[in-house]
C-alpha positions as CSV (number, residue, x, y, z in Angstrom):
1,M,-58.4,131.3,38.0
2,K,-59.7,128.4,39.3
3,N,-61.3,126.9,35.5
4,E,-57.9,127.7,34.3
5,N,-56.4,124.9,36.5
6,S,-58.5,122.6,35.3
7,R,-58.4,123.1,32.2
8,K,-54.6,122.6,32.4
9,H,-54.7,119.4,34.0
10,V,-57.1,118.2,31.7
11,I,-55.3,119.0,28.7
12,G,-52.1,117.1,30.4
13,R,-53.9,113.9,30.8
14,I,-55.1,114.2,27.4
15,I,-51.2,114.7,26.4
16,L,-49.9,111.8,28.7
17,W,-53.0,110.0,27.4
18,I,-52.0,110.0,23.5
19,I,-47.9,110.1,24.4
20,L,-48.6,106.3,26.3
21,T,-51.0,105.3,23.2
22,L,-47.9,106.4,20.9
23,V,-45.9,104.2,22.8
24,V,-47.8,101.3,22.8
25,L,-48.5,101.5,19.2
26,G,-44.6,101.7,18.3
27,I,-43.9,98.8,20.5
28,V,-46.8,96.6,19.1
29,L,-45.6,98.1,15.7
30,M,-42.4,97.1,15.9
31,A,-43.0,93.9,17.0
32,I,-45.3,93.1,13.9
33,F,-42.8,94.3,11.9
34,K,-39.6,93.3,13.5
35,P,-37.6,91.0,10.7
36,A,-38.4,87.0,11.2
37,A,-35.1,84.7,12.5
38,P,-32.9,82.5,10.3
39,E,-34.5,78.7,10.7
40,P,-31.5,77.0,11.5
41,E,-30.3,74.5,9.0
42,A,-30.9,71.1,9.5
43,P,-27.8,69.2,10.3
44,P,-26.6,66.7,7.8
45,E,-27.5,62.9,7.7
46,K,-25.2,60.6,8.9
47,S,-23.9,57.7,6.6
48,V,-23.1,54.3,7.9
49,A,-19.6,52.2,6.8
50,V,-20.3,49.1,5.3
51,R,-18.7,46.7,2.6
52,T,-20.6,45.0,0.0
53,L,-21.0,42.0,-2.3
54,L,-22.8,41.6,-5.6
55,I,-24.7,38.0,-5.4
56,E,-24.4,36.2,-8.8
57,P,-25.4,32.5,-8.9
58,Q,-22.3,29.5,-8.8
59,A,-21.9,26.3,-8.6
60,V,-22.0,24.9,-4.9
61,P,-20.7,21.2,-4.5
62,L,-22.6,19.8,-2.0
63,G,-21.5,16.9,0.4
64,I,-21.7,15.9,4.4
65,T,-18.7,15.2,7.3
66,V,-18.6,11.7,8.5
67,P,-16.6,10.8,11.0
68,A,-12.7,9.6,10.6
69,R,-9.8,8.1,12.0
70,I,-6.2,8.5,11.3
71,E,-4.2,5.2,11.1
72,A,-0.6,4.3,10.7
73,F,0.5,3.1,6.6
74,V,1.7,0.4,8.5
75,E,1.8,-0.6,12.4
76,A,3.8,-3.6,12.1
77,V,4.3,-5.6,15.3
78,L,7.6,-7.3,15.8
79,S,7.7,-10.8,17.8
80,A,10.6,-13.8,18.0
81,E,11.1,-15.7,15.3
82,K,13.0,-18.5,17.8
83,S,13.5,-18.9,21.8
84,G,16.1,-17.3,23.4
85,R,17.6,-14.8,25.9
86,V,17.9,-10.7,24.8
87,V,21.4,-9.9,25.1
88,E,21.3,-6.7,23.3
89,I,18.9,-4.2,22.5
90,L,20.0,-2.0,19.6
91,A,16.7,0.5,19.3
92,E,14.7,2.3,21.7
93,K,11.2,4.0,21.3
94,G,10.7,7.1,19.3
95,D,13.8,6.5,17.4
96,L,14.3,6.5,13.5
97,V,14.5,3.4,12.0
98,K,15.8,2.4,8.4
99,Q,14.2,-0.9,6.5
100,G,16.4,-4.0,7.7
101,R,18.4,-2.8,10.9
102,I,18.9,-4.8,13.7
103,L,16.7,-3.8,16.7
104,M,17.3,-6.6,18.9
105,R,19.5,-9.6,19.0
106,L,19.1,-13.0,21.6
107,D,21.9,-15.1,22.3
108,D,23.5,-16.5,18.7
109,R,26.1,-18.8,20.4
110,T,24.3,-22.1,19.8
111,S,23.1,-21.1,16.2
112,K,26.8,-19.9,15.2
113,A,28.4,-22.9,16.1
114,M,25.0,-25.0,14.5
115,L,26.1,-23.1,11.0
116,E,29.8,-23.5,11.4
117,Q,29.1,-27.2,11.9
118,A,26.9,-27.2,8.6
119,E,29.7,-25.8,6.6
120,I,32.6,-27.9,7.6
121,E,29.8,-30.6,6.9
122,N,29.3,-29.4,3.2
123,R,32.7,-28.4,2.3
124,Q,33.6,-32.3,2.9
125,M,30.1,-33.2,1.0
126,A,31.6,-31.0,-1.7
127,A,35.1,-32.4,-1.9
128,D,33.6,-35.8,-2.0
129,L,31.5,-35.0,-4.6
130,K,34.5,-33.7,-7.0
131,R,36.2,-37.0,-6.6
132,W,33.2,-39.3,-7.0
133,Q,32.9,-37.1,-10.4
134,E,36.2,-37.9,-11.5
135,M,35.9,-41.7,-10.7
136,E,32.8,-41.6,-12.5
137,K,34.1,-40.3,-15.7
138,S,37.0,-43.1,-15.5
139,G,34.1,-45.4,-14.8
140,A,36.0,-46.7,-11.5
141,V,31.6,-46.1,-9.7
142,S,28.8,-46.8,-10.5
143,T,26.1,-44.3,-11.7
144,K,23.6,-45.4,-8.9
145,E,27.2,-44.7,-6.2
146,S,27.1,-40.8,-8.3
147,E,23.5,-40.3,-7.7
148,D,23.8,-41.1,-4.3
149,I,27.1,-38.3,-3.6
150,K,25.1,-36.0,-5.7
151,L,21.7,-36.7,-3.1
152,R,24.0,-36.1,-0.1
153,K,25.4,-32.6,-1.2
154,E,22.2,-31.4,-1.9
155,A,21.0,-32.3,1.6
156,S,23.9,-30.8,3.0
157,D,23.5,-27.6,0.8
158,I,20.2,-27.5,2.3
159,A,21.8,-28.3,5.9
160,V,24.3,-24.8,5.4
161,R,20.9,-23.0,5.1
162,Q,18.7,-23.8,7.3
163,A,21.4,-23.0,10.0
164,D,22.1,-19.8,8.4
165,I,18.3,-19.3,8.8
166,G,18.5,-20.3,12.1
167,L,21.0,-17.8,12.8
168,S,18.9,-15.0,11.2
169,Q,16.4,-15.6,13.9
170,C,18.4,-14.5,16.6
171,F,17.9,-10.5,15.3
172,V,14.5,-9.1,14.8
173,K,15.2,-6.3,12.0
174,S,12.4,-3.2,11.1
175,P,10.5,-4.8,7.9
176,V,10.4,-0.7,7.0
177,D,11.0,2.5,7.2
178,G,9.6,4.0,10.1
179,Q,9.7,4.7,13.6
180,I,9.8,2.5,17.2
181,S,6.5,3.3,19.0
182,S,6.7,0.4,21.4
183,R,9.1,-2.2,22.8
184,M,8.0,-4.8,25.4
185,V,11.1,-6.3,26.0
186,E,13.8,-5.8,28.6
187,E,17.5,-6.9,27.7
188,G,18.8,-10.3,29.7
189,E,14.6,-11.6,29.8
190,Y,14.3,-14.9,27.7
191,A,11.8,-13.5,25.0
192,N,9.8,-16.7,23.4
193,E,8.9,-17.4,20.6
194,G,5.9,-16.2,18.5
195,Q,6.5,-13.2,21.6
196,P,6.0,-9.3,20.8
197,V,9.1,-7.6,21.0
198,F,8.7,-4.0,18.7
199,T,5.6,-2.2,17.4
200,V,7.0,-0.2,14.2
201,V,4.9,2.5,12.6
202,D,5.5,4.0,9.0
203,T,3.5,7.7,9.0
204,S,5.3,8.7,5.7
205,R,1.7,8.0,4.5
206,V,-1.2,7.1,7.1
207,K,-5.1,6.1,6.0
208,V,-8.0,8.1,6.5
209,R,-11.2,5.4,7.9
210,F,-13.9,6.1,8.0
211,D,-17.7,5.2,7.1
212,I,-19.6,5.8,3.8
213,P,-23.6,5.4,4.5
214,E,-25.0,2.6,2.3
215,R,-27.6,5.9,0.5
216,R,-24.1,7.3,-0.3
217,I,-22.3,4.0,-1.1
218,L,-22.5,5.4,-5.5
219,S,-20.9,8.5,-4.4
220,V,-17.4,7.8,-3.7
221,G,-15.2,4.8,-5.7
222,T,-11.5,4.2,-5.6
223,G,-9.6,7.3,-6.4
224,T,-12.0,10.0,-5.5
225,E,-10.3,12.6,-4.0
226,M,-12.0,13.8,-0.8
227,R,-10.9,16.4,2.2
228,F,-10.9,16.2,5.8
229,T,-9.9,18.6,8.8
230,G,-9.8,18.1,12.3
231,P,-9.8,20.0,16.1
232,A,-5.9,19.2,16.2
233,L,-4.9,20.4,12.5
234,G,-5.3,24.1,13.4
235,G,-8.5,24.5,10.8
236,R,-5.9,23.0,8.1
237,T,-7.8,20.8,4.6
238,F,-5.9,17.8,4.2
239,T,-6.7,16.3,1.1
240,G,-6.4,12.4,0.1
241,T,-7.2,9.8,-2.2
242,V,-9.9,6.9,-1.8
243,S,-7.7,3.6,-1.6
244,F,-10.1,1.1,-0.1
245,V,-14.5,0.6,-0.4
246,S,-15.3,-2.0,1.3
247,P,-17.9,-4.1,-1.1
248,A,-19.6,-5.3,1.7
249,A,-21.6,-3.0,4.8
250,N,-20.8,-3.6,8.4
251,R,-24.0,-5.7,9.8
252,E,-23.6,-3.3,13.0
253,N,-24.7,0.3,11.1
254,N,-25.2,-1.5,7.2
255,A,-22.5,1.1,6.5
256,F,-19.2,0.2,4.1
257,P,-15.7,0.6,5.4
258,A,-13.4,3.0,2.8
259,E,-9.5,4.4,3.2
260,L,-8.1,7.2,2.2
261,L,-4.3,7.0,1.3
262,V,-2.9,10.7,2.1
263,E,1.0,11.9,2.4
264,N,2.5,13.1,5.6
265,A,6.0,13.6,4.6
266,A,5.9,16.4,7.0
267,G,4.6,14.3,9.9
268,D,1.4,16.7,10.9
269,L,-1.0,13.8,10.5
270,K,-0.4,11.5,13.8
271,P,-2.3,7.7,14.2
272,G,-5.1,8.3,16.5
273,M,-6.2,11.7,15.4
274,V,-10.0,12.1,14.9
275,V,-11.1,14.2,12.4
276,A,-14.1,15.0,9.8
277,V,-14.0,13.6,6.3
278,D,-16.1,15.7,3.5
279,L,-18.7,13.2,1.5
280,P,-19.3,14.9,-2.2
281,L,-22.7,14.6,-2.9
282,G,-22.7,16.2,-6.4
283,V,-23.1,20.1,-7.7
284,M,-26.0,22.4,-6.9
285,D,-26.4,24.7,-10.2
286,N,-26.9,28.7,-9.8
287,A,-26.9,28.2,-6.1
288,V,-27.3,31.7,-4.4
289,A,-24.4,31.0,-1.7
290,V,-23.2,34.2,0.6
291,P,-21.4,34.5,3.6
292,L,-22.8,33.2,6.9
293,A,-21.6,36.4,8.8
294,A,-23.9,38.4,6.2
295,V,-26.6,37.0,7.7
296,I,-28.9,37.8,11.2
297,P,-30.8,35.4,12.9
298,K,-33.9,37.2,14.3
299,K,-36.8,36.2,16.3
300,G,-37.1,32.4,14.3
301,E,-36.5,34.4,11.6
302,H,-33.5,35.1,8.8
303,V,-32.9,38.6,7.7
304,V,-29.9,40.3,5.3
305,F,-29.7,44.0,4.4
306,V,-28.9,45.1,0.8
307,V,-28.3,48.2,-0.9
308,E,-31.3,50.2,-3.2
309,E,-30.5,53.9,-4.2
310,G,-27.5,53.9,-1.6
311,R,-30.0,53.1,1.1
312,A,-30.2,50.0,3.4
313,V,-33.4,47.9,2.4
314,R,-34.3,45.0,5.0
315,R,-34.9,41.2,3.0
316,L,-35.8,38.3,4.7
317,V,-34.5,35.4,3.2
318,K,-34.6,31.5,3.5
319,L,-31.8,29.1,4.4
320,D,-31.4,26.3,2.0
321,R,-28.1,24.6,3.7
322,I,-25.1,25.9,5.6
323,L,-21.7,25.1,3.6
324,D,-18.7,25.6,6.4
325,D,-19.0,29.5,6.4
326,R,-21.6,30.0,3.6
327,A,-25.2,30.2,3.7
328,V,-27.4,29.1,0.6
329,L,-30.1,30.2,0.4
330,S,-33.4,29.3,-1.2
331,E,-35.1,32.9,-0.8
332,G,-34.8,36.2,-0.7
333,L,-31.8,37.3,-2.8
334,S,-31.3,37.5,-6.6
335,A,-28.6,38.1,-9.3
336,G,-27.4,41.0,-9.0
337,D,-28.4,42.0,-5.6
338,Q,-25.9,44.2,-3.7
339,L,-25.4,42.4,-0.5
340,V,-24.3,44.2,2.4
341,I,-21.8,41.3,4.1
342,E,-19.8,44.0,6.5
343,G,-21.3,47.1,8.9
344,H,-24.8,45.5,8.6
345,R,-25.5,44.2,12.2
346,A,-26.8,48.2,13.9
347,L,-28.5,49.1,10.5
348,S,-32.3,49.4,10.0
349,D,-34.3,50.5,7.0
350,G,-33.5,53.2,4.8
351,V,-30.4,54.4,6.6
352,L,-27.8,55.7,4.3
353,L,-24.9,54.1,3.3
354,D,-21.4,54.5,3.0
355,I,-19.7,51.8,0.6
356,M,-16.1,51.4,1.5
357,N,-15.6,48.7,-1.4
């Protein structure tokens, strides 16, 4: 009986071992033959939106800028032509005046009296001359006496003209259409002969004065059109024509004084403004000129990005010169290159591009 129990116990253990073995084997087989999980898909590559410019060599005008100053076309300082008391002021600073307008009157009572006296004497002489001419016809007077009366009549005519001039000198008139920029006398003051009393400026046209460096004198002549701009002009560019080039250089700087004549009907150009004149130096043919903003300065070098097979490619370039908002390149780009001009600041080599032109 005891042996029978032992045999059953052994058999039970063998069966348990077999069951455990089968379970472990099943787990192993399930792990081996479990279908592999699908690999996750790679996210789509992101692109960068850019704008580009196709490089085409072109003719680029060359030049330098020189400082200049705007002056009125006419700046007339008016003086009293004779001495006298100022009895009437007829214009003020800032007034627009026409040529011939009376600006000031001096006491003219003495001048009027002198003119009246000269006219009376002249009328008397005219009557005498007529009487003597009738007497000459009848032979009652000699030729010499007739000539004397003619000379006295001519002298009387001159006296009338002198008195008329003396009266006109009591008035100060504007010599041009323009604007009063200053008045130097007050009503009731005594003005001396030659004393400045008004300044009148004509700014319907203006002169732009500048100096041409000696080495550039052959590039500018009378009739040359030139551009200029300045801080006070709000970025606007104006054009004038060279009206004068000095035949001799200044001793101080060895440069040649010159002037542009510029129409100024709108009055935007004011005397005293400081501007910069573009001095032309010829044309560079087949130049590669690109927007200056497209060139990235980096550690002493200059970099641009071009498009190759839809991706960004970094290029080193060399600057020849900068003209306003453009850079003229001597190396790095050639005809047919597609230059990135917007969206390039954050690019790196190989980035996929979305061209938005």
